[in-house]
N, CA, C, O and CB atoms as a CASP TS submission, in Angstrom:
PFRMAT TS
TARGET T0000
AUTHOR 0000-0000-0000
METHOD Language model
MODEL 1
PARENT N/A
ATOM      1  N   MET     1     110.180 149.610  31.546  1.00  0.00           N
ATOM      2  CA  MET     1     109.244 150.117  32.538  1.00  0.00           C
ATOM      3  C   MET     1     108.668 148.956  33.344  1.00  0.00           C
ATOM      4  O   MET     1     108.340 147.904  32.794  1.00  0.00           O
ATOM      5  CB  MET     1     108.114 150.927  31.863  1.00  0.00           C
ATOM      6  N   THR     2     108.553 149.159  34.628  1.00  0.00           N
ATOM      7  CA  THR     2     108.062 148.092  35.489  1.00  0.00           C
ATOM      8  C   THR     2     106.552 147.943  35.392  1.00  0.00           C
ATOM      9  O   THR     2     105.843 148.829  34.914  1.00  0.00           O
ATOM     10  CB  THR     2     108.464 148.353  36.927  1.00  0.00           C
ATOM     11  N   LYS     3     106.090 146.800  35.857  1.00  0.00           N
ATOM     12  CA  LYS     3     104.663 146.514  35.838  1.00  0.00           C
ATOM     13  C   LYS     3     103.952 147.328  36.910  1.00  0.00           C
ATOM     14  O   LYS     3     104.484 147.525  38.003  1.00  0.00           O
ATOM     15  CB  LYS     3     104.407 145.012  36.041  1.00  0.00           C
ATOM     16  N   LEU     4     102.748 147.799  36.597  1.00  0.00           N
ATOM     17  CA  LEU     4     101.975 148.563  37.580  1.00  0.00           C
ATOM     18  C   LEU     4     101.357 147.610  38.591  1.00  0.00           C
ATOM     19  O   LEU     4     100.768 146.595  38.221  1.00  0.00           O
ATOM     20  CB  LEU     4     100.873 149.410  36.889  1.00  0.00           C
ATOM     21  N   LYS     5     101.494 147.940  39.857  1.00  0.00           N
ATOM     22  CA  LYS     5     100.851 147.143  40.898  1.00  0.00           C
ATOM     23  C   LYS     5      99.406 147.577  41.035  1.00  0.00           C
ATOM     24  O   LYS     5      99.073 148.743  40.822  1.00  0.00           O
ATOM     25  CB  LYS     5     101.594 147.282  42.249  1.00  0.00           C
ATOM     26  N   LYS     6      98.543 146.626  41.394  1.00  0.00           N
ATOM     27  CA  LYS     6      97.151 147.000  41.627  1.00  0.00           C
ATOM     28  C   LYS     6      97.042 147.633  43.006  1.00  0.00           C
ATOM     29  O   LYS     6      97.828 147.336  43.905  1.00  0.00           O
ATOM     30  CB  LYS     6      96.204 145.767  41.503  1.00  0.00           C
ATOM     31  N   HIS     7      96.071 148.497  43.155  1.00  0.00           N
ATOM     32  CA  HIS     7      95.840 149.166  44.425  1.00  0.00           C
ATOM     33  C   HIS     7      95.009 148.224  45.273  1.00  0.00           C
ATOM     34  O   HIS     7      93.824 148.031  45.003  1.00  0.00           O
ATOM     35  CB  HIS     7      95.131 150.556  44.237  1.00  0.00           C
ATOM     36  N   SER     8      95.614 147.633  46.299  1.00  0.00           N
ATOM     37  CA  SER     8      94.943 146.577  47.054  1.00  0.00           C
ATOM     38  C   SER     8      93.748 147.109  47.842  1.00  0.00           C
ATOM     39  O   SER     8      92.759 146.396  48.009  1.00  0.00           O
ATOM     40  CB  SER     8      95.927 145.907  48.001  1.00  0.00           C
ATOM     41  N   GLY     9      93.819 148.343  48.326  1.00  0.00           N
ATOM     42  CA  GLY     9      92.695 148.904  49.062  1.00  0.00           C
ATOM     43  C   GLY     9      91.504 149.157  48.168  1.00  0.00           C
ATOM     44  O   GLY     9      90.359 148.946  48.567  1.00  0.00           O
ATOM     45  N   LEU    10      91.776 149.612  46.951  1.00  0.00           N
ATOM     46  CA  LEU    10      90.697 149.906  46.012  1.00  0.00           C
ATOM     47  C   LEU    10      90.054 148.626  45.503  1.00  0.00           C
ATOM     48  O   LEU    10      88.845 148.583  45.275  1.00  0.00           O
ATOM     49  CB  LEU    10      91.220 150.733  44.838  1.00  0.00           C
ATOM     50  N   SER    11      90.857 147.584  45.324  1.00  0.00           N
ATOM     51  CA  SER    11      90.302 146.331  44.821  1.00  0.00           C
ATOM     52  C   SER    11      89.409 145.657  45.857  1.00  0.00           C
ATOM     53  O   SER    11      88.573 144.828  45.499  1.00  0.00           O
ATOM     54  CB  SER    11      91.425 145.386  44.410  1.00  0.00           C
ATOM     55  N   LYS    12      89.569 146.000  47.143  1.00  0.00           N
ATOM     56  CA  LYS    12      88.690 145.465  48.177  1.00  0.00           C
ATOM     57  C   LYS    12      87.345 146.176  48.195  1.00  0.00           C
ATOM     58  O   LYS    12      86.353 145.606  48.649  1.00  0.00           O
ATOM     59  CB  LYS    12      89.352 145.579  49.539  1.00  0.00           C
ATOM     60  N   VAL    13      87.297 147.407  47.708  1.00  0.00           N
ATOM     61  CA  VAL    13      86.082 148.214  47.754  1.00  0.00           C
ATOM     62  C   VAL    13      85.234 148.008  46.506  1.00  0.00           C
ATOM     63  O   VAL    13      84.008 147.946  46.596  1.00  0.00           O
ATOM     64  CB  VAL    13      86.431 149.690  47.911  1.00  0.00           C
ATOM     65  N   LEU    14      85.867 147.903  45.347  1.00  0.00           N
ATOM     66  CA  LEU    14      85.148 147.797  44.084  1.00  0.00           C
ATOM     67  C   LEU    14      84.985 146.346  43.681  1.00  0.00           C
ATOM     68  O   LEU    14      85.880 145.529  43.899  1.00  0.00           O
ATOM     69  CB  LEU    14      85.872 148.570  42.985  1.00  0.00           C
ATOM     70  N   LYS    15      83.841 146.024  43.093  1.00  0.00           N
ATOM     71  CA  LYS    15      83.580 144.682  42.577  1.00  0.00           C
ATOM     72  C   LYS    15      83.348 144.788  41.077  1.00  0.00           C
ATOM     73  O   LYS    15      82.588 145.641  40.618  1.00  0.00           O
ATOM     74  CB  LYS    15      82.354 144.020  43.294  1.00  0.00           C
ATOM     75  N   VAL    16      84.002 143.920  40.318  1.00  0.00           N
ATOM     76  CA  VAL    16      83.844 143.904  38.866  1.00  0.00           C
ATOM     77  C   VAL    16      82.857 142.803  38.513  1.00  0.00           C
ATOM     78  O   VAL    16      83.041 141.648  38.898  1.00  0.00           O
ATOM     79  CB  VAL    16      85.216 143.688  38.138  1.00  0.00           C
ATOM     80  N   ARG    17      81.807 143.164  37.780  1.00  0.00           N
ATOM     81  CA  ARG    17      80.798 142.197  37.361  1.00  0.00           C
ATOM     82  C   ARG    17      81.230 141.507  36.075  1.00  0.00           C
ATOM     83  O   ARG    17      82.254 141.845  35.482  1.00  0.00           O
ATOM     84  CB  ARG    17      79.435 142.884  37.168  1.00  0.00           C
ATOM     85  N   LYS    18      80.418 140.518  35.651  1.00  0.00           N
ATOM     86  CA  LYS    18      80.729 139.759  34.440  1.00  0.00           C
ATOM     87  C   LYS    18      80.812 140.649  33.207  1.00  0.00           C
ATOM     88  O   LYS    18      81.724 140.510  32.392  1.00  0.00           O
ATOM     89  CB  LYS    18      79.689 138.682  34.220  1.00  0.00           C
ATOM     90  N   GLY    19      79.867 141.553  33.078  1.00  0.00           N
ATOM     91  CA  GLY    19      79.813 142.408  31.894  1.00  0.00           C
ATOM     92  C   GLY    19      80.877 143.486  31.869  1.00  0.00           C
ATOM     93  O   GLY    19      81.022 144.181  30.864  1.00  0.00           O
ATOM     94  N   GLY    20      81.624 143.641  32.952  1.00  0.00           N
ATOM     95  CA  GLY    20      82.676 144.650  32.994  1.00  0.00           C
ATOM     96  C   GLY    20      82.317 145.881  33.801  1.00  0.00           C
ATOM     97  O   GLY    20      83.172 146.732  34.042  1.00  0.00           O
ATOM     98  N   THR    21      81.044 145.991  34.229  1.00  0.00           N
ATOM     99  CA  THR    21      80.677 147.145  35.033  1.00  0.00           C
ATOM    100  C   THR    21      81.233 146.985  36.438  1.00  0.00           C
ATOM    101  O   THR    21      81.391 145.869  36.932  1.00  0.00           O
ATOM    102  CB  THR    21      79.148 147.325  35.070  1.00  0.00           C
ATOM    103  N   ILE    22      81.522 148.091  37.064  1.00  0.00           N
ATOM    104  CA  ILE    22      82.108 148.084  38.395  1.00  0.00           C
ATOM    105  C   ILE    22      81.091 148.644  39.377  1.00  0.00           C
ATOM    106  O   ILE    22      80.521 149.711  39.149  1.00  0.00           O
ATOM    107  CB  ILE    22      83.430 148.900  38.433  1.00  0.00           C
ATOM    108  N   THR    23      80.866 147.925  40.469  1.00  0.00           N
ATOM    109  CA  THR    23      79.934 148.374  41.486  1.00  0.00           C
ATOM    110  C   THR    23      80.696 148.720  42.754  1.00  0.00           C
ATOM    111  O   THR    23      81.770 148.180  43.021  1.00  0.00           O
ATOM    112  CB  THR    23      78.867 147.302  41.766  1.00  0.00           C
ATOM    113  N   LEU    24      80.127 149.622  43.525  1.00  0.00           N
ATOM    114  CA  LEU    24      80.717 150.009  44.796  1.00  0.00           C
ATOM    115  C   LEU    24      79.613 150.313  45.794  1.00  0.00           C
ATOM    116  O   LEU    24      78.480 150.605  45.413  1.00  0.00           O
ATOM    117  CB  LEU    24      81.650 151.225  44.625  1.00  0.00           C
ATOM    118  N   ARG    25      79.950 150.242  47.067  1.00  0.00           N
ATOM    119  CA  ARG    25      78.996 150.507  48.135  1.00  0.00           C
ATOM    120  C   ARG    25      78.882 152.007  48.342  1.00  0.00           C
ATOM    121  O   ARG    25      79.875 152.731  48.265  1.00  0.00           O
ATOM    122  CB  ARG    25      79.417 149.804  49.446  1.00  0.00           C
ATOM    123  N   GLN    26      77.670 152.466  48.605  1.00  0.00           N
ATOM    124  CA  GLN    26      77.485 153.890  48.820  1.00  0.00           C
ATOM    125  C   GLN    26      77.971 154.285  50.205  1.00  0.00           C
ATOM    126  O   GLN    26      77.961 153.481  51.137  1.00  0.00           O
ATOM    127  CB  GLN    26      76.017 154.274  48.640  1.00  0.00           C
ATOM    128  N   THR    27      78.389 155.516  50.321  1.00  0.00           N
ATOM    129  CA  THR    27      78.948 155.995  51.577  1.00  0.00           C
ATOM    130  C   THR    27      77.843 156.492  52.505  1.00  0.00           C
ATOM    131  O   THR    27      76.721 156.754  52.071  1.00  0.00           O
ATOM    132  CB  THR    27      79.969 157.109  51.319  1.00  0.00           C
ATOM    133  N   GLY    28      78.175 156.616  53.779  1.00  0.00           N
ATOM    134  CA  GLY    28      77.276 157.244  54.733  1.00  0.00           C
ATOM    135  C   GLY    28      76.401 156.292  55.506  1.00  0.00           C
ATOM    136  O   GLY    28      75.354 156.704  56.006  1.00  0.00           O
ATOM    137  N   LEU    29      76.787 155.023  55.629  1.00  0.00           N
ATOM    138  CA  LEU    29      75.959 154.078  56.372  1.00  0.00           C
ATOM    139  C   LEU    29      76.681 153.459  57.562  1.00  0.00           C
ATOM    140  O   LEU    29      76.150 152.532  58.173  1.00  0.00           O
ATOM    141  CB  LEU    29      75.487 152.989  55.454  1.00  0.00           C
ATOM    142  N   ASN    30      77.851 153.931  57.909  1.00  0.00           N
ATOM    143  CA  ASN    30      78.582 153.329  59.016  1.00  0.00           C
ATOM    144  C   ASN    30      78.118 153.874  60.368  1.00  0.00           C
ATOM    145  O   ASN    30      77.912 153.106  61.308  1.00  0.00           O
ATOM    146  CB  ASN    30      80.074 153.568  58.846  1.00  0.00           C
ATOM    147  N   HIS    31      77.956 155.163  60.467  1.00  0.00           N
ATOM    148  CA  HIS    31      77.508 155.740  61.730  1.00  0.00           C
ATOM    149  C   HIS    31      76.762 157.031  61.435  1.00  0.00           C
ATOM    150  O   HIS    31      76.735 157.503  60.299  1.00  0.00           O
ATOM    151  CB  HIS    31      78.708 155.995  62.693  1.00  0.00           C
ATOM    152  N   LYS    32      76.160 157.593  62.466  1.00  0.00           N
ATOM    153  CA  LYS    32      75.325 158.798  62.362  1.00  0.00           C
ATOM    154  C   LYS    32      74.141 158.589  61.420  1.00  0.00           C
ATOM    155  O   LYS    32      73.785 159.486  60.655  1.00  0.00           O
ATOM    156  CB  LYS    32      76.166 159.982  61.879  1.00  0.00           C
ATOM    157  N   THR    33      73.538 157.415  61.476  1.00  0.00           N
ATOM    158  CA  THR    33      72.387 157.147  60.618  1.00  0.00           C
ATOM    159  C   THR    33      71.073 157.458  61.319  1.00  0.00           C
ATOM    160  O   THR    33      70.019 157.435  60.684  1.00  0.00           O
ATOM    161  CB  THR    33      72.396 155.700  60.165  1.00  0.00           C
ATOM    162  N   GLY    34      71.115 157.748  62.609  1.00  0.00           N
ATOM    163  CA  GLY    34      69.888 158.019  63.345  1.00  0.00           C
ATOM    164  C   GLY    34      69.243 159.325  62.953  1.00  0.00           C
ATOM    165  O   GLY    34      68.020 159.457  63.001  1.00  0.00           O
ATOM    166  N   LYS    35      70.053 160.295  62.565  1.00  0.00           N
ATOM    167  CA  LYS    35      69.490 161.596  62.197  1.00  0.00           C
ATOM    168  C   LYS    35      69.052 161.659  60.738  1.00  0.00           C
ATOM    169  O   LYS    35      68.371 162.603  60.336  1.00  0.00           O
ATOM    170  CB  LYS    35      70.500 162.685  62.465  1.00  0.00           C
ATOM    171  N   LYS    36      69.442 160.651  59.933  1.00  0.00           N
ATOM    172  CA  LYS    36      69.016 160.613  58.533  1.00  0.00           C
ATOM    173  C   LYS    36      67.655 159.931  58.451  1.00  0.00           C
ATOM    174  O   LYS    36      67.294 159.140  59.322  1.00  0.00           O
ATOM    175  CB  LYS    36      70.063 159.870  57.643  1.00  0.00           C
ATOM    176  N   SER    37      66.909 160.241  57.405  1.00  0.00           N
ATOM    177  CA  SER    37      65.593 159.638  57.269  1.00  0.00           C
ATOM    178  C   SER    37      65.728 158.176  56.865  1.00  0.00           C
ATOM    179  O   SER    37      66.758 157.755  56.340  1.00  0.00           O
ATOM    180  CB  SER    37      64.746 160.407  56.241  1.00  0.00           C
ATOM    181  N   GLY    38      64.678 157.415  57.117  1.00  0.00           N
ATOM    182  CA  GLY    38      64.696 155.994  56.780  1.00  0.00           C
ATOM    183  C   GLY    38      64.795 155.754  55.293  1.00  0.00           C
ATOM    184  O   GLY    38      65.413 154.783  54.857  1.00  0.00           O
ATOM    185  N   ALA    39      64.190 156.631  54.511  1.00  0.00           N
ATOM    186  CA  ALA    39      64.239 156.471  53.057  1.00  0.00           C
ATOM    187  C   ALA    39      65.664 156.636  52.544  1.00  0.00           C
ATOM    188  O   ALA    39      66.081 155.936  51.621  1.00  0.00           O
ATOM    189  CB  ALA    39      63.310 157.485  52.371  1.00  0.00           C
ATOM    190  N   VAL    40      66.401 157.552  53.138  1.00  0.00           N
ATOM    191  CA  VAL    40      67.789 157.756  52.739  1.00  0.00           C
ATOM    192  C   VAL    40      68.623 156.533  53.096  1.00  0.00           C
ATOM    193  O   VAL    40      69.428 156.069  52.289  1.00  0.00           O
ATOM    194  CB  VAL    40      68.369 159.017  53.408  1.00  0.00           C
ATOM    195  N   ASN    41      68.433 156.015  54.302  1.00  0.00           N
ATOM    196  CA  ASN    41      69.185 154.840  54.733  1.00  0.00           C
ATOM    197  C   ASN    41      68.875 153.625  53.862  1.00  0.00           C
ATOM    198  O   ASN    41      69.775 152.856  53.523  1.00  0.00           O
ATOM    199  CB  ASN    41      68.880 154.526  56.194  1.00  0.00           C
ATOM    200  N   ARG    42      67.603 153.452  53.499  1.00  0.00           N
ATOM    201  CA  ARG    42      67.229 152.311  52.659  1.00  0.00           C
ATOM    202  C   ARG    42      67.798 152.444  51.258  1.00  0.00           C
ATOM    203  O   ARG    42      68.243 151.459  50.670  1.00  0.00           O
ATOM    204  CB  ARG    42      65.711 152.176  52.590  1.00  0.00           C
ATOM    205  N   SER    43      67.786 153.655  50.721  1.00  0.00           N
ATOM    206  CA  SER    43      68.280 153.841  49.354  1.00  0.00           C
ATOM    207  C   SER    43      69.793 153.663  49.275  1.00  0.00           C
ATOM    208  O   SER    43      70.319 153.289  48.227  1.00  0.00           O
ATOM    209  CB  SER    43      67.894 155.226  48.835  1.00  0.00           C
ATOM    210  N   LYS    44      70.489 153.926  50.365  1.00  0.00           N
ATOM    211  CA  LYS    44      71.948 153.767  50.371  1.00  0.00           C
ATOM    212  C   LYS    44      72.395 152.322  50.500  1.00  0.00           C
ATOM    213  O   LYS    44      73.574 152.025  50.308  1.00  0.00           O
ATOM    214  CB  LYS    44      72.542 154.567  51.492  1.00  0.00           C
ATOM    215  N   ARG    45      71.470 151.409  50.823  1.00  0.00           N
ATOM    216  CA  ARG    45      71.837 149.988  50.916  1.00  0.00           C
ATOM    217  C   ARG    45      72.129 149.392  49.557  1.00  0.00           C
ATOM    218  O   ARG    45      72.864 148.411  49.454  1.00  0.00           O
ATOM    219  CB  ARG    45      70.731 149.197  51.590  1.00  0.00           C
ATOM    220  N   LYS    46      71.562 149.973  48.514  1.00  0.00           N
ATOM    221  CA  LYS    46      71.782 149.448  47.169  1.00  0.00           C
ATOM    222  C   LYS    46      73.157 149.908  46.674  1.00  0.00           C
ATOM    223  O   LYS    46      73.596 151.023  46.955  1.00  0.00           O
ATOM    224  CB  LYS    46      70.651 149.917  46.193  1.00  0.00           C
ATOM    225  N   ASN    47      73.814 149.029  45.939  1.00  0.00           N
ATOM    226  CA  ASN    47      75.111 149.381  45.368  1.00  0.00           C
ATOM    227  C   ASN    47      74.912 150.317  44.190  1.00  0.00           C
ATOM    228  O   ASN    47      73.878 150.280  43.524  1.00  0.00           O
ATOM    229  CB  ASN    47      75.884 148.119  44.933  1.00  0.00           C
ATOM    230  N   SER    48      75.901 151.150  43.940  1.00  0.00           N
ATOM    231  CA  SER    48      75.849 152.027  42.788  1.00  0.00           C
ATOM    232  C   SER    48      76.949 151.620  41.820  1.00  0.00           C
ATOM    233  O   SER    48      77.893 150.926  42.198  1.00  0.00           O
ATOM    234  CB  SER    48      75.994 153.512  43.207  1.00  0.00           C
ATOM    235  N   THR    49      76.824 152.051  40.578  1.00  0.00           N
ATOM    236  CA  THR    49      77.813 151.701  39.563  1.00  0.00           C
ATOM    237  C   THR    49      78.747 152.869  39.336  1.00  0.00           C
ATOM    238  O   THR    49      78.393 154.026  39.566  1.00  0.00           O
ATOM    239  CB  THR    49      77.132 151.292  38.246  1.00  0.00           C
ATOM    240  N   LEU    50      79.921 152.556  38.889  1.00  0.00           N
ATOM    241  CA  LEU    50      80.946 153.552  38.618  1.00  0.00           C
ATOM    242  C   LEU    50      80.657 154.224  37.287  1.00  0.00           C
ATOM    243  O   LEU    50      80.204 153.563  36.352  1.00  0.00           O
ATOM    244  CB  LEU    50      82.351 152.914  38.614  1.00  0.00           C
ATOM    245  N   SER    51      80.906 155.510  37.182  1.00  0.00           N
ATOM    246  CA  SER    51      80.657 156.220  35.927  1.00  0.00           C
ATOM    247  C   SER    51      81.713 155.845  34.892  1.00  0.00           C
ATOM    248  O   SER    51      82.757 155.286  35.229  1.00  0.00           O
ATOM    249  CB  SER    51      80.647 157.747  36.157  1.00  0.00           C
ATOM    250  N   LYS    52      81.431 156.161  33.625  1.00  0.00           N
ATOM    251  CA  LYS    52      82.356 155.808  32.553  1.00  0.00           C
ATOM    252  C   LYS    52      83.686 156.525  32.687  1.00  0.00           C
ATOM    253  O   LYS    52      84.735 155.947  32.405  1.00  0.00           O
ATOM    254  CB  LYS    52      81.742 156.124  31.212  1.00  0.00           C
ATOM    255  N   ALA    53      83.650 157.774  33.115  1.00  0.00           N
ATOM    256  CA  ALA    53      84.881 158.546  33.260  1.00  0.00           C
ATOM    257  C   ALA    53      85.763 157.948  34.356  1.00  0.00           C
ATOM    258  O   ALA    53      86.977 157.840  34.188  1.00  0.00           O
ATOM    259  CB  ALA    53      84.559 160.019  33.576  1.00  0.00           C
ATOM    260  N   ASP    54      85.153 157.561  35.477  1.00  0.00           N
ATOM    261  CA  ASP    54      85.915 156.936  36.555  1.00  0.00           C
ATOM    262  C   ASP    54      86.393 155.546  36.164  1.00  0.00           C
ATOM    263  O   ASP    54      87.474 155.119  36.571  1.00  0.00           O
ATOM    264  CB  ASP    54      85.072 156.859  37.822  1.00  0.00           C
ATOM    265  N   TYR    55      85.581 154.829  35.364  1.00  0.00           N
ATOM    266  CA  TYR    55      85.964 153.493  34.928  1.00  0.00           C
ATOM    267  C   TYR    55      87.234 153.550  34.093  1.00  0.00           C
ATOM    268  O   TYR    55      88.135 152.731  34.276  1.00  0.00           O
ATOM    269  CB  TYR    55      84.829 152.840  34.130  1.00  0.00           C
ATOM    270  N   LYS    56      87.312 154.501  33.185  1.00  0.00           N
ATOM    271  CA  LYS    56      88.499 154.639  32.331  1.00  0.00           C
ATOM    272  C   LYS    56      89.722 154.986  33.185  1.00  0.00           C
ATOM    273  O   LYS    56      90.831 154.538  32.895  1.00  0.00           O
ATOM    274  CB  LYS    56      88.272 155.728  31.242  1.00  0.00           C
ATOM    275  N   ARG    57      89.524 155.762  34.211  1.00  0.00           N
ATOM    276  CA  ARG    57      90.649 156.204  35.051  1.00  0.00           C
ATOM    277  C   ARG    57      91.143 155.085  35.963  1.00  0.00           C
ATOM    278  O   ARG    57      92.344 154.951  36.196  1.00  0.00           O
ATOM    279  CB  ARG    57      90.239 157.417  35.896  1.00  0.00           C
ATOM    280  N   LEU    58      90.211 154.282  36.478  1.00  0.00           N
ATOM    281  CA  LEU    58      90.572 153.278  37.474  1.00  0.00           C
ATOM    282  C   LEU    58      90.787 151.881  36.905  1.00  0.00           C
ATOM    283  O   LEU    58      91.123 150.958  37.647  1.00  0.00           O
ATOM    284  CB  LEU    58      89.517 153.217  38.514  1.00  0.00           C
ATOM    285  N   LYS    59      90.597 151.713  35.585  1.00  0.00           N
ATOM    286  CA  LYS    59      90.697 150.400  34.982  1.00  0.00           C
ATOM    287  C   LYS    59      92.100 149.806  35.142  1.00  0.00           C
ATOM    288  O   LYS    59      92.241 148.600  35.347  1.00  0.00           O
ATOM    289  CB  LYS    59      90.327 150.477  33.514  1.00  0.00           C
ATOM    290  N   LYS    60      93.118 150.631  35.052  1.00  0.00           N
ATOM    291  CA  LYS    60      94.499 150.160  35.155  1.00  0.00           C
ATOM    292  C   LYS    60      94.888 149.807  36.581  1.00  0.00           C
ATOM    293  O   LYS    60      95.785 148.992  36.796  1.00  0.00           O
ATOM    294  CB  LYS    60      95.443 151.209  34.619  1.00  0.00           C
ATOM    295  N   VAL    61      94.229 150.406  37.546  1.00  0.00           N
ATOM    296  CA  VAL    61      94.634 150.270  38.943  1.00  0.00           C
ATOM    297  C   VAL    61      94.034 149.033  39.597  1.00  0.00           C
ATOM    298  O   VAL    61      94.608 148.486  40.539  1.00  0.00           O
ATOM    299  CB  VAL    61      94.233 151.503  39.722  1.00  0.00           C
ATOM    300  N   ILE    62      92.885 148.591  39.101  1.00  0.00           N
ATOM    301  CA  ILE    62      92.186 147.473  39.746  1.00  0.00           C
ATOM    302  C   ILE    62      92.870 146.160  39.394  1.00  0.00           C
ATOM    303  O   ILE    62      92.434 145.098  39.838  1.00  0.00           O
ATOM    304  CB  ILE    62      90.697 147.434  39.322  1.00  0.00           C
TER
END
């Protein structure tokens, strides 16, 4: 069986920290932010972490 290639697009989006947790940028901040409230825009600036179920699924691909 051949070696699995990493998904290059996904590896550009996700960042792996020292402890093994994976962080990603929240969606919805590229455009159409004028109609959203300021609190929503500010809260989306923070990175979020990947859930355990997604981590197990995407661990091989990164």
